[in-house]
Every structure is written in C-alpha cells, then in structure tokens.
C-alpha positions in Angstrom: 85.0 111.9 91.9 82.8 110.6 94.7 82.2 106.8 95.1 78.8 105.2 95.1 77.8 103.2 98.1 78.9 99.8 96.6 82.3 101.5 95.5 82.8 102.7 99.2 82.1 99.1 100.4 84.5 97.7 97.9 87.1 100.3 98.9 86.9 99.2 102.5 87.1 95.7 101.7 90.3 96.1 99.6 91.8 98.5 102.3 91.3 95.8 105.0 92.8 93.2 102.6 95.8 95.5 102.0 96.5 95.9 105.6 96.6 92.1 106.3 100.3 90.9 106.2 101.1 87.2 105.7 104.0 85.0 104.2 102.0 85.1 100.9 101.1 88.6 101.0 103.2 91.5 102.1 101.6 94.7 103.1 99.6 96.6 100.4 99.7 93.7 98.1 96.2 91.8 98.1 94.4 89.1 95.8 91.0 89.6 94.7 88.8 88.3 91.9 85.9 90.0 90.2 83.8 86.9 91.2 84.8 87.3 94.9 84.1 91.1 94.7 80.7 90.4 93.3 79.9 87.8 96.1 81.1 90.1 98.9 79.1 93.0 97.6 75.9 90.9 96.4 76.3 92.0 92.6 77.3 90.1 89.5 80.9 89.2 88.5 80.6 92.0 85.7 79.7 94.7 88.1 82.5 93.6 90.5 85.0 93.8 87.7 83.7 97.3 86.7 84.4 98.3 90.3 87.9 97.0 90.3 89.2 97.6 87.1 87.1 100.6 85.8 86.6 102.7 88.9 89.1 102.0 91.8 92.2 101.4 89.4 91.5 104.4 87.1 91.1 106.6 90.3 94.7 105.3 91.1 93.5 103.8 94.4 94.6 100.5 93.5 97.0 99.1 90.6 97.0 96.0 88.9 100.3 93.8 89.7 99.3 90.3 88.2 96.6 88.9 86.2 94.6 85.8 87.5 93.6 82.8 85.7 89.7 81.9 85.6 88.9 78.6 86.9 88.0 75.9 84.5 87.3 72.3 84.6 90.0 70.6 86.4 92.0 73.7 86.9 91.9 75.7 90.1 91.4 79.6 89.5 94.0 82.3 90.6 92.9 85.5 91.7 94.3 88.7 90.4 96.8 90.6 92.3 96.7 94.4 93.1 98.5 96.8 95.2 96.9 99.4 97.4 98.1 102.9 96.8 96.4 105.2 99.2 97.7 106.0 102.7 95.7 104.1 105.6 
C-alpha cells in the first residue's frame, strides 16, 4: 500500500526520531503525540492521530509501546511511546 505525501513526511519524521539515541530513548524507541505530529505536518491533531495509529501502526511500520497522557490544567502531558519496526 502506497503512502500519501503527508504519510511519507510522517514516516521520515518518525524514522529520524527512531534513529536518535539518548539516555531517555534507546534506538528505535521514540515519543510522539498526535498534537505534535499535527503541528509538524501542519494538520489537525485528529489527522495526526489517524496517520500515527490508523496508518503507520496498521502497516506495522511502528508499534505502540506505552500510551501517553493528554495535557490538562495543572498537569503536563506525556507523549505516547512507539517502537520503529522497519530497517533503516
């Protein structure tokens, strides 16, 4: 199944995040919220969520590791954790 142009951009963003290694994030593990995906692609949060969860996860490109927490008044949000499944 071919990816749309926006989905290709999302793929590249997530691949680059997965390649970064830090104390908080070992290789292939990365954090991304639907809000952040939407901002990076210039689309709504709902569209960002669809790309992350309905497209890239269903295709097996990424897998969900740990659910994030939506930001609320007085509480900092936590991004969802994913793992990258595709060879670089």
